[in-house]
N, C-alpha and C positions, 0 to 999 in steps of 0.2 A: 356396166361391165358384163361381157358375155364370155362364157367358158369356151366358145367355139364360134367360127364364122356363121353368120346367119345365111339361110338359103331358102329356096321355095321348091315346090314340087317340080316345076319345069326344069330347074337346074339339076335336081337329083335324077330326073328321068333322062336327061342328056348324058349323065355320067354313069348310070348303073342299069343293068339289064334285068335284075331280079330284086324284089322287095320282100323282106320279111317284116310284116306289119303287126304290131301289137294290137290287141282288141280294146281292153278297158283303158281309158285315158287317152287313146289316140282316135279310135273310131266311135266310141260310145262311153257312157257312164251308166249308172243304175237307172237313170231317168229316161234314157233313150239315146238315139243317134246324135252325134255332133253335127252341126250345120256344115255342109260341104264335104263331109267324109265320104259319102257314097259317090259323089261326083268325082272325087279325087281317085278312088279306086277305078272307076270306069274310065277316067282319063288315062291312067297308067295302062290299062288293058288296050285302049284304043291306040296307044303308042307302041304296042307289041311287047310290053314288059310282062314278066312273070311275077305273079303276086301270091304269096302264101301268108295267110293270117296266122300268126304264131302267138299262142296264148297260154298263160299259166292258168289253165282251167282243169279241174279234176274230171270234168265231163268230156265226152268224146268230141272230136272235131265236127262230126256230122250233126250232133245235137247243137253245138254252138253255131254252125252255119245256118241251121234252121231258125235259130233265135235271131240272127242278124237279118235274115230275110223278113221275119215277122216285124222287125223294127223299121223296115223300109229299104234295106239294102238290096241291091240287085245282085243275084247270084252270079251274073256274068262278070262281076267286078273283082273276083278272086279265083285263082286256080284251085287252091286247096286250103283247108283249115286244119292246122295241126296243133294239138294241145299237149300239155304235159301229161294229161290223163291217157292220151293215145300212146305216148312213149312209155309210160309206166306199164300199161297193159301189154305192149309188145315185149318188153323185157321180162316182166313177171310171169307172163303166160308160158314163156320158155322155161323159166326157172322152177315153176310149180307144176309143170305138166306131170300128170299121174299122181300128184300128192295133194291136190286141192280138196278132195272129198273129205268132209268132216272137219276141215279147218274152220275154226270159229273166228269171225272178224267183226270188230267194232268199227263202224265208219262214223267219223265226225265230218259233217258236210253242211250244206245249206239246202233247204227245201226237201230234206229227207232223201237226198240222192245216195243210192248205194250201187250205182252202175258198175264201178270197177269190181267190187266184191262179187256182184252177180255174174259179170262176164268171166271172172276167174274161177267161178264155181265154189266160192266160199259160203259158209253158213253164217248169216248175219245174226249178231247178238247185240243187246243193248247194254249189258253189264260188263264193264271193263275187267272185273274179276274173273270172267269166264273166257275172255278173248285170248286167242292164240296169235292174232295179228291185229294191229290197229292201222286203219287208213284215215288220213286227214286230208280231205279233198276240198273243203270249203269252210266258211266261217259265218256265223250269225252273231258275231261279237258286237254288232251294232245294237243288239237287244239282249244277248246272253252275256253276263259278266265273265271276264276271263277267270275270275276265281271259281266260278261254277265249272268251267272246262277243266281247270286244274284238279278240282275235287273229283270230277267224274273219271279222269284219266289216271289218277294216282295209283289205283290198284294194279293197273297193267304196267305202268312205269316201274313200280317197285319190284315187279317180277321180271323185269327186263324184256318184256314182250316187244318184238320188233315193230317199228312204226314206219309206214310208207307215207311220206308227204308228197302229194301230187299237185300241190299248188304252193310254191315257196314264198309267195308274196306276203310280206309282213304287214302290209297295210292294204286295205281295200277301199274303193270308192263307195260311199253310202248315198242314200237318197239326199237330194238337195245340195250335192257337192261336198258333203262332209266326208271324213275318213274314219275308219274303224280298224281294229286289229284284224288282220287277214289270217288265212290258214297257216301261213308260215309262222306267225306269232304263236299260234296254238301248238304247232310242232316244236317250236323253241321252248315253250313251257313244258312240254312232255320230256324234252331233252334235259331241261333243268331239274325235272323230277327224277332223273336217273335212267330214263328210257332211251334206247338207241333209235336214231332216226335216219332213214335213207331218203334222199331228196331227188325229186324228178322235176324237170322244167328249168326255165331260165333262172339263174345264170349258169346252170350246170351243163356240161358239154353234150350229153346224149341228144337233147332236143335239137341242137344245131347240126349234129351229124345227120340226124334223120331228115331235117329240113333240106340240107344240102344234097342228100341222096335223092329227094324228090325233085330237086332242081336239075338233076342230070349233070350235064357237062358244063354248066355255067361256072366260069372261073371265080374264085373267091374274091378277087379284086373288082368284080362286076356285080357284087351283091352288097346291099345296104340293109341294115336293120333299123326300123323306125319304132321308137318307143318313148314312154313318158317316165321311165324309172331308170335312174343311174345305177341302182343296186342290181337290177335284174336285166333290163334290156341293154343298157350300155356296157356294163361289166361283162355280161354274157357274150355280147358281140365281140368285145375285145379278147376274151378268152378263146373264142373260136377263130380269131384272126380275120374278123369281118369289120367293115366300116359301119358306123352308126350315126343316126340323127336323133337328137333329143327334141321331142315336141313339148312345147310349153303349155299343154293342157294336162288334165289328169292330176296325178298324185303330187306333182311338184309345181302346180300352177301358181301358187302363191309364194314360192321360194325366191329369194333375192339372188342376184349374181354372186355375192360372196358366199351365201349359203350353198348354192350349187357347186361352187368351186371347192368348198370344204367337203361336201359329199363326194365329189369326184375324187378328191385326194384320199378320202377314207376307203373308197372302193377300188382305188387304183385304176380308174378308167375315165377317160374323157371322150365325149362324142366328137366325130369329125365335123359335124354341123349342128345347128340349132334351127328349128322352125317354130314360128309362133303357134301354128295349128296345122293339122293335116287337111289341106283343102287345095282344090285345083286353082 
């Protein structure tokens, strides 16, 4: 049983002019590029399609684009790389203009990333008891217990310190195809502790508005979103009034048809199409 008709890249390219393609679970995982993904992007560009890689990453699109190239992707295979981190920066830079100096920020991320705090001009701190703002942009929950995150964040949550989550994904792909709690799960824990959370990225609408602005005059019915998550990619596309295609790699690769149907019902969104994998 499938939750939507099966399709392939050629059929999608015949129907749509612009592609908003998720990164993790569609193009790559933590171990590297998926076979055929680079060729699929290049094929779309050869057909004259516009391609934006749309990712729930707290880091910038430029940073992520460089990482894709280092993994073997051809930079000619996509027009832009837009992340939830980019959207958060654009919105928060306007809201905090002139007031960022002296604002103390605790960043929860992976690899020690503090890019957003630095770009906004915040002062980084390690102690939640000192923080005026919390940014949750990544997760190392494959090696850091969630209980440790809760203990670290509790002093800020108890004081009602505002939290910006720039990666709403509740699960992340870990090495070897395993999954682990993502930044979204950490932000939900902060919320559960009593702290207010503001969300940036899929499925929230701002990232889709920004992507469509980058696409210029391409009509909504000529845009398709390709992703591996019903909760983020497919529900986000539905909320933006865009078509979507679920790829059966990534976070839901092992889910059965009935499990996918139950998830789709839970999130109130079904894809228009299903692909086994993103490949030419």
